[in-house]
MIVO-513073 format. One record per residue (C-alpha): residue number from 1; x, y, z. Coordinates in nm, 2 decimals. Each point is the difference from the previous one (the first is absolute). Example, Ala and Ser with C-alpha at 12.3 -4.5 7.8 and 13.67 -1.06 7.14 Angstrom:
<pt k="1" px="1.23" py="-0.45" pz="0.78"/>
<pt k="2" px="0.14" py="0.34" pz="-0.07"/>
// end
This chain:
<pt k="1" px="9.99" py="13.97" pz="10.69"/>
<pt k="2" px="-0.26" py="0.19" pz="-0.20"/>
<pt k="3" px="-0.37" py="0.02" pz="0.05"/>
<pt k="4" px="-0.27" py="-0.02" pz="-0.27"/>
<pt k="5" px="-0.37" py="-0.03" pz="-0.02"/>
<pt k="6" px="-0.19" py="-0.24" pz="-0.22"/>
<pt k="7" px="-0.28" py="0.15" pz="-0.22"/>
<pt k="8" px="-0.20" py="-0.15" pz="-0.29"/>
<pt k="9" px="0.03" py="0.15" pz="-0.34"/>
<pt k="10" px="-0.34" py="-0.14" pz="-0.10"/>
<pt k="11" px="-0.33" py="-0.09" pz="0.18"/>
<pt k="12" px="0.02" py="-0.33" pz="0.18"/>
<pt k="13" px="-0.18" py="-0.24" pz="0.22"/>
<pt k="14" px="0.32" py="-0.07" pz="0.19"/>
<pt k="15" px="-0.06" py="0.16" pz="0.34"/>
<pt k="16" px="0.35" py="0.05" pz="0.13"/>
<pt k="17" px="0.08" py="0.28" pz="-0.25"/>
<pt k="18" px="-0.17" py="0.33" pz="-0.07"/>
<pt k="19" px="-0.11" py="0.14" pz="-0.34"/>
<pt k="20" px="-0.07" py="0.37" pz="-0.04"/>
<pt k="21" px="-0.02" py="0.17" pz="-0.34"/>
<pt k="22" px="0.19" py="0.30" pz="0.15"/>
<pt k="23" px="0.34" py="-0.16" pz="-0.05"/>
<pt k="24" px="0.19" py="0.33" pz="-0.02"/>
<pt k="25" px="-0.16" py="0.14" pz="0.32"/>
<pt k="26" px="0.06" py="-0.32" pz="0.19"/>
<pt k="27" px="0.36" py="-0.02" pz="-0.11"/>
<pt k="28" px="0.05" py="0.36" pz="0.11"/>
<pt k="29" px="-0.14" py="-0.07" pz="0.34"/>
<pt k="30" px="0.21" py="-0.32" pz="0.04"/>
<pt k="31" px="0.31" py="0.21" pz="-0.08"/>
<pt k="32" px="-0.11" py="0.26" pz="0.26"/>
<pt k="33" px="-0.04" py="-0.27" pz="0.26"/>
<pt k="34" px="0.36" py="-0.10" pz="-0.06"/>
<pt k="35" px="-0.03" py="-0.32" pz="-0.20"/>
<pt k="36" px="0.29" py="-0.09" pz="-0.23"/>
<pt k="37" px="-0.21" py="-0.19" pz="-0.26"/>
<pt k="38" px="-0.32" py="-0.13" pz="-0.13"/>
<pt k="39" px="-0.05" py="-0.37" pz="-0.07"/>
<pt k="40" px="-0.24" py="-0.06" pz="-0.29"/>
<pt k="41" px="-0.25" py="-0.28" pz="-0.01"/>
<pt k="42" px="-0.08" py="-0.05" pz="-0.36"/>
<pt k="43" px="-0.26" py="-0.21" pz="-0.19"/>
<pt k="44" px="0.07" py="0.09" pz="-0.36"/>
<pt k="45" px="0.33" py="0.19" pz="-0.06"/>
<pt k="46" px="-0.09" py="0.08" pz="-0.36"/>
<pt k="47" px="-0.28" py="0.23" pz="0.12"/>
<pt k="48" px="0.23" py="0.22" pz="0.20"/>
<pt k="49" px="0.14" py="0.33" pz="-0.11"/>
<pt k="50" px="0.36" py="-0.07" pz="0.11"/>
<pt k="51" px="0.13" py="0.34" pz="-0.11"/>
<pt k="52" px="-0.26" py="0.18" pz="0.22"/>
<pt k="53" px="0.06" py="-0.22" pz="0.30"/>
<pt k="54" px="0.38" py="0.06" pz="-0.03"/>
<pt k="55" px="-0.06" py="0.37" pz="-0.03"/>
<pt k="56" px="-0.20" py="0.01" pz="0.31"/>
<pt k="57" px="0.24" py="-0.22" pz="0.20"/>
<pt k="58" px="0.30" py="0.20" pz="-0.12"/>
<pt k="59" px="-0.17" py="0.32" pz="0.10"/>
<pt k="60" px="-0.03" py="-0.12" pz="0.36"/>
<pt k="61" px="0.33" py="-0.19" pz="0.00"/>
<pt k="62" px="-0.16" py="-0.34" pz="0.07"/>
<pt k="63" px="0.11" py="-0.34" pz="-0.13"/>
<pt k="64" px="-0.18" py="-0.31" pz="-0.09"/>
<pt k="65" px="0.15" py="-0.30" pz="0.19"/>
<pt k="66" px="-0.23" py="-0.27" pz="-0.12"/>
<pt k="67" px="-0.28" py="-0.09" pz="-0.24"/>
<pt k="68" px="-0.28" py="-0.22" pz="0.13"/>
<pt k="69" px="-0.18" py="-0.26" pz="-0.22"/>
<pt k="70" px="-0.27" py="-0.14" pz="0.23"/>
<pt k="71" px="-0.29" py="0.18" pz="-0.16"/>
<pt k="72" px="0.05" py="-0.21" pz="-0.31"/>
<pt k="73" px="-0.11" py="-0.30" pz="0.20"/>
<pt k="74" px="-0.27" py="0.18" pz="0.21"/>
<pt k="75" px="-0.16" py="0.17" pz="-0.30"/>
<pt k="76" px="0.06" py="-0.23" pz="-0.29"/>
<pt k="77" px="0.08" py="-0.34" pz="0.17"/>
<pt k="78" px="0.32" py="-0.04" pz="-0.19"/>
<pt k="79" px="0.26" py="-0.21" pz="0.17"/>
<pt k="80" px="0.31" py="-0.23" pz="-0.04"/>
<pt k="81" px="-0.19" py="-0.30" pz="0.13"/>
<pt k="82" px="-0.32" py="0.00" pz="-0.20"/>
<pt k="83" px="-0.07" py="-0.34" pz="-0.16"/>
<pt k="84" px="-0.05" py="0.18" pz="-0.34"/>
<pt k="85" px="0.33" py="0.05" pz="-0.16"/>
<pt k="86" px="-0.14" py="0.30" pz="-0.19"/>
<pt k="87" px="-0.08" py="0.18" pz="0.32"/>
<pt k="88" px="0.35" py="-0.08" pz="0.14"/>
<pt k="89" px="0.15" py="0.15" pz="-0.32"/>
<pt k="90" px="-0.22" py="0.31" pz="0.04"/>
<pt k="91" px="0.12" py="0.04" pz="0.36"/>
<pt k="92" px="0.36" py="-0.03" pz="-0.12"/>
<pt k="93" px="-0.05" py="0.25" pz="-0.28"/>
<pt k="94" px="-0.16" py="0.25" pz="0.24"/>
<pt k="95" px="0.29" py="-0.03" pz="0.25"/>
<pt k="96" px="0.24" py="0.06" pz="-0.28"/>
<pt k="97" px="-0.17" py="0.33" pz="-0.05"/>
<pt k="98" px="0.05" py="0.07" pz="0.37"/>
<pt k="99" px="0.37" py="-0.08" pz="-0.05"/>
<pt k="100" px="0.02" py="0.27" pz="-0.27"/>
<pt k="101" px="-0.17" py="0.25" pz="0.22"/>
<pt k="102" px="0.23" py="-0.09" pz="0.29"/>
<pt k="103" px="0.30" py="0.06" pz="-0.23"/>
<pt k="104" px="-0.13" py="0.35" pz="-0.07"/>
<pt k="105" px="0.00" py="0.08" pz="0.38"/>
<pt k="106" px="0.30" py="-0.22" pz="0.11"/>
<pt k="107" px="-0.25" py="-0.19" pz="0.21"/>
<pt k="108" px="-0.06" py="-0.35" pz="0.12"/>
<pt k="109" px="-0.29" py="-0.22" pz="-0.12"/>
<pt k="110" px="-0.20" py="-0.17" pz="0.27"/>
<pt k="111" px="-0.14" py="-0.35" pz="-0.05"/>
<pt k="112" px="-0.28" py="-0.05" pz="0.25"/>
<pt k="113" px="-0.35" py="-0.11" pz="-0.07"/>
<pt k="114" px="0.07" py="-0.04" pz="-0.37"/>
<pt k="115" px="0.17" py="-0.32" pz="0.07"/>
<pt k="116" px="-0.35" py="-0.14" pz="0.06"/>
<pt k="117" px="-0.13" py="-0.29" pz="0.21"/>
<pt k="118" px="-0.03" py="-0.38" pz="-0.03"/>
<pt k="119" px="-0.32" py="-0.04" pz="-0.21"/>
<pt k="120" px="-0.25" py="-0.28" pz="0.04"/>
<pt k="121" px="0.10" py="-0.33" pz="-0.16"/>
<pt k="122" px="0.36" py="0.12" pz="-0.03"/>
<pt k="123" px="0.27" py="-0.17" pz="0.20"/>
<pt k="124" px="0.20" py="0.24" pz="0.22"/>
<pt k="125" px="0.32" py="-0.13" pz="-0.16"/>
<pt k="126" px="-0.13" py="0.09" pz="-0.35"/>
<pt k="127" px="-0.10" py="0.35" pz="0.11"/>
<pt k="128" px="0.34" py="0.06" pz="0.16"/>
<pt k="129" px="0.17" py="-0.13" pz="-0.31"/>
<pt k="130" px="-0.19" py="0.25" pz="-0.21"/>
<pt k="131" px="0.09" py="0.28" pz="0.25"/>
<pt k="132" px="0.37" py="-0.09" pz="-0.02"/>
<pt k="133" px="-0.01" py="-0.02" pz="-0.38"/>
<pt k="134" px="-0.16" py="0.34" pz="-0.03"/>
<pt k="135" px="0.23" py="0.16" pz="0.26"/>
<pt k="136" px="0.31" py="-0.12" pz="-0.19"/>
<pt k="137" px="-0.14" py="0.18" pz="-0.31"/>
<pt k="138" px="-0.07" py="0.31" pz="0.21"/>
<pt k="139" px="0.35" py="0.00" pz="0.14"/>
<pt k="140" px="0.16" py="-0.03" pz="-0.34"/>
<pt k="141" px="-0.22" py="0.28" pz="-0.15"/>
<pt k="142" px="0.07" py="0.22" pz="0.30"/>
<pt k="143" px="0.37" py="-0.06" pz="-0.01"/>
<pt k="144" px="0.01" py="0.11" pz="-0.36"/>
<pt k="145" px="-0.14" py="0.33" pz="0.11"/>
<pt k="146" px="0.22" py="0.03" pz="0.31"/>
<pt k="147" px="-0.31" py="-0.04" pz="0.22"/>
<pt k="148" px="-0.02" py="-0.18" pz="0.33"/>
<pt k="149" px="-0.30" py="-0.21" pz="0.10"/>
<pt k="150" px="-0.13" py="-0.08" pz="0.35"/>
<pt k="151" px="-0.21" py="-0.29" pz="0.13"/>
<pt k="152" px="-0.25" py="0.11" pz="0.26"/>
<pt k="153" px="-0.11" py="-0.26" pz="0.26"/>
<pt k="154" px="-0.37" py="0.05" pz="0.05"/>
<pt k="155" px="-0.21" py="-0.14" pz="0.28"/>
<pt k="156" px="-0.20" py="-0.32" pz="-0.03"/>
<pt k="157" px="-0.34" py="0.17" pz="-0.01"/>
<pt k="158" px="0.09" py="0.17" pz="-0.34"/>
<pt k="159" px="0.20" py="-0.28" pz="-0.17"/>
<pt k="160" px="0.12" py="-0.35" pz="0.06"/>
<pt k="161" px="0.33" py="0.04" pz="-0.18"/>
<pt k="162" px="0.31" py="0.16" pz="0.16"/>
<pt k="163" px="-0.14" py="0.11" pz="0.34"/>
<pt k="164" px="0.31" py="0.06" pz="0.20"/>
<pt k="165" px="0.37" py="0.08" pz="-0.02"/>
<pt k="166" px="0.12" py="-0.36" pz="-0.03"/>
<pt k="167" px="-0.24" py="-0.05" pz="-0.29"/>
<pt k="168" px="0.13" py="0.31" pz="-0.17"/>
<pt k="169" px="0.36" py="-0.10" pz="0.05"/>
<pt k="170" px="-0.07" py="-0.35" pz="-0.15"/>
<pt k="171" px="-0.16" py="0.16" pz="-0.30"/>
<pt k="172" px="0.29" py="0.25" pz="-0.05"/>
<pt k="173" px="0.24" py="-0.29" pz="0.02"/>
<pt k="174" px="-0.19" py="-0.20" pz="-0.26"/>
<pt k="175" px="-0.02" py="0.30" pz="-0.24"/>
<pt k="176" px="0.38" py="0.04" pz="0.04"/>
<pt k="177" px="0.03" py="0.36" pz="-0.12"/>
<pt k="178" px="0.21" py="0.26" pz="0.17"/>
<pt k="179" px="-0.26" py="0.27" pz="-0.08"/>
<pt k="180" px="-0.28" py="-0.17" pz="0.20"/>
<pt k="181" px="-0.04" py="0.06" pz="0.37"/>
<pt k="182" px="-0.25" py="0.03" pz="0.28"/>
<pt k="183" px="-0.25" py="0.27" pz="0.10"/>
<pt k="184" px="-0.07" py="-0.02" pz="0.37"/>
<pt k="185" px="-0.35" py="0.14" pz="0.10"/>
<pt k="186" px="-0.06" py="0.05" pz="0.37"/>
<pt k="187" px="-0.37" py="-0.06" pz="-0.03"/>
<pt k="188" px="0.04" py="-0.34" pz="-0.15"/>
<pt k="189" px="0.29" py="-0.08" pz="0.22"/>
<pt k="190" px="-0.21" py="0.07" pz="0.31"/>
<pt k="191" px="-0.22" py="-0.28" pz="-0.11"/>
<pt k="192" px="0.25" py="-0.25" pz="-0.14"/>
<pt k="193" px="0.34" py="0.05" pz="0.17"/>
<pt k="194" px="0.08" py="-0.11" pz="0.36"/>
<pt k="195" px="0.13" py="0.35" pz="0.06"/>
<pt k="196" px="0.03" py="0.28" pz="-0.24"/>
<pt k="197" px="0.36" py="0.07" pz="0.10"/>
<pt k="198" px="0.10" py="-0.36" pz="-0.05"/>
<pt k="199" px="-0.16" py="-0.01" pz="-0.35"/>
<pt k="200" px="0.20" py="0.30" pz="-0.10"/>
<pt k="201" px="0.32" py="-0.15" pz="0.12"/>
<pt k="202" px="-0.07" py="-0.33" pz="-0.18"/>
<pt k="203" px="-0.03" py="0.18" pz="-0.34"/>
<pt k="204" px="0.27" py="0.26" pz="0.06"/>
<pt k="205" px="0.23" py="-0.12" pz="-0.29"/>
<pt k="206" px="-0.29" py="0.02" pz="-0.25"/>
<pt k="207" px="-0.20" py="0.29" pz="0.14"/>
<pt k="208" px="-0.06" py="0.26" pz="-0.28"/>
<pt k="209" px="-0.30" py="0.19" pz="0.12"/>
<pt k="210" px="-0.23" py="0.05" pz="0.31"/>
<pt k="211" px="-0.37" py="0.08" pz="0.03"/>
<pt k="212" px="-0.14" py="0.13" pz="0.33"/>
<pt k="213" px="-0.35" py="-0.01" pz="0.14"/>
<pt k="214" px="-0.12" py="-0.05" pz="0.35"/>
<pt k="215" px="-0.15" py="-0.32" pz="0.13"/>
<pt k="216" px="-0.35" py="0.11" pz="-0.11"/>
<pt k="217" px="0.14" py="0.12" pz="-0.34"/>
<pt k="218" px="-0.06" py="0.36" pz="0.10"/>
<pt k="219" px="0.28" py="0.26" pz="0.02"/>
<pt k="220" px="0.29" py="-0.07" pz="0.24"/>
<pt k="221" px="-0.10" py="0.09" pz="0.35"/>
<pt k="222" px="-0.36" py="-0.12" pz="-0.05"/>
<pt k="223" px="0.07" py="-0.36" pz="0.12"/>
<pt k="224" px="0.24" py="-0.19" pz="0.21"/>
<pt k="225" px="0.31" py="-0.05" pz="-0.23"/>
<pt k="226" px="0.31" py="0.14" pz="0.17"/>
<pt k="227" px="0.15" py="0.20" pz="-0.29"/>
<pt k="228" px="0.29" py="0.12" pz="0.22"/>
<pt k="229" px="0.12" py="-0.36" pz="0.02"/>
<pt k="230" px="-0.06" py="-0.05" pz="-0.37"/>
<pt k="231" px="0.22" py="0.30" pz="-0.09"/>
<pt k="232" px="0.26" py="-0.10" pz="0.25"/>
<pt k="233" px="0.01" py="-0.35" pz="-0.15"/>
<pt k="234" px="0.04" py="0.15" pz="-0.35"/>
<pt k="235" px="0.28" py="0.23" pz="0.12"/>
<pt k="236" px="0.18" py="-0.30" pz="0.17"/>
<pt k="237" px="-0.02" py="-0.17" pz="-0.34"/>
<pt k="238" px="0.14" py="0.31" pz="-0.17"/>
<pt k="239" px="-0.30" py="0.01" pz="-0.22"/>
<pt k="240" px="0.02" py="0.32" pz="-0.21"/>
<pt k="241" px="-0.30" py="-0.04" pz="-0.23"/>
<pt k="242" px="-0.35" py="0.13" pz="-0.02"/>
<pt k="243" px="-0.29" py="-0.04" pz="0.24"/>
<pt k="244" px="-0.34" py="0.05" pz="-0.16"/>
<pt k="245" px="-0.33" py="0.04" pz="0.19"/>
<pt k="246" px="-0.25" py="-0.22" pz="-0.16"/>
<pt k="247" px="-0.31" py="0.05" pz="0.22"/>
<pt k="248" px="-0.37" py="0.03" pz="0.00"/>
<pt k="249" px="-0.08" py="0.37" pz="-0.08"/>
<pt k="250" px="-0.18" py="0.04" pz="0.34"/>
<pt k="251" px="-0.14" py="0.24" pz="0.11"/>
<pt k="252" px="0.10" py="0.13" pz="-0.35"/>
<pt k="253" px="0.31" py="-0.01" pz="-0.20"/>
<pt k="254" px="0.17" py="0.33" pz="0.09"/>
<pt k="255" px="-0.08" py="-0.03" pz="0.37"/>
<pt k="256" px="0.14" py="-0.35" pz="-0.01"/>
<pt k="257" px="0.32" py="0.13" pz="-0.17"/>
<pt k="258" px="0.03" py="0.27" pz="0.27"/>
<pt k="259" px="-0.04" py="-0.25" pz="0.28"/>
<pt k="260" px="0.25" py="-0.23" pz="-0.16"/>
<pt k="261" px="0.26" py="0.28" pz="-0.02"/>
<pt k="262" px="-0.08" py="0.10" pz="0.36"/>
<pt k="263" px="0.08" py="-0.35" pz="0.12"/>
<pt k="264" px="0.30" py="-0.07" pz="-0.22"/>
<pt k="265" px="0.19" py="0.33" pz="-0.01"/>
<pt k="266" px="0.18" py="-0.04" pz="0.33"/>
<pt k="267" px="0.09" py="-0.36" pz="-0.06"/>
<pt k="268" px="0.14" py="0.10" pz="-0.34"/>
<pt k="269" px="0.16" py="0.33" pz="0.11"/>
<pt k="270" px="-0.22" py="0.22" pz="-0.22"/>
// end
C-alpha cells in the first residue's frame, strides 16, 4: 500500500483539503516526510500548468493516485442531479476534463459531491436516474482514456445520495462498467457504516481507493478511529492500492501531514 496526501490546486471553500500557493515547497516537504504521492483536488483542470506540476512531482519521485472533483460542486454548484439539464451537461463536461487530466497522471477520478443532492420539487427516483445516466457517460468517457472512476459514499450531513457502501455498490452495479469502483473514506464510514472494518470487507471486490481521516476529520491519531485495525483489514483483503489522507488542515497543512505520517508509518511499514 502507498500513502498520499490530498492538496488543492486552487483556492476552495471545501474544508477537508488544504490550498497553499507554495506547491513546489509543499511537495518537497511531503516527499521528505516519506509520502509516495499527492492526490490533487481540482476545480478547473484547464487552469493548471500540467507540465510544471509533472516536473515538480517527477523531481521528488511522487505520483498522483487520484483527481478530486468535489470543488466543482462546492464552488460552482454544478452537479449530475440538478433539475436544469444545462447544468447537468456542464458538470459532465467538467468531469470529462478531469478525466483528461487523470489520463495524464495515470490517476483515478473521484465522484463525490459532484453527484449532487435531491433538489426541492424533484423526486428521489428522478434525481437518481439523472445520476445513473450521467455516470454511465462518465464511465464511457473514462474507459476511452483508460481511466478508472470511483464512487465515494459521503455521510448524510453532506449529501442525501449514496451515503454508505451498500448505496455505492448498488450504483456501481447500475452503471455496469468495469472501470467504476468504490472509494472508501474512513471519516464518512465512521458515521454511516456499522463498523469501518465491515464496510471495507463488504466492498472488497470493488474497492479501488481509500481515504483516511480520523473521526473528527483531523489527521489520523487525533480522534478515536483504530487505524491499526483499518490497515490490518486492508491487508487481510490483499488491498494493494493507495491510501490518501483527506483531512482538515489542522493545526495547519504541513503539521497535519507530519502527524499523519507519524501515525501511519508503522502500520504501513514505512
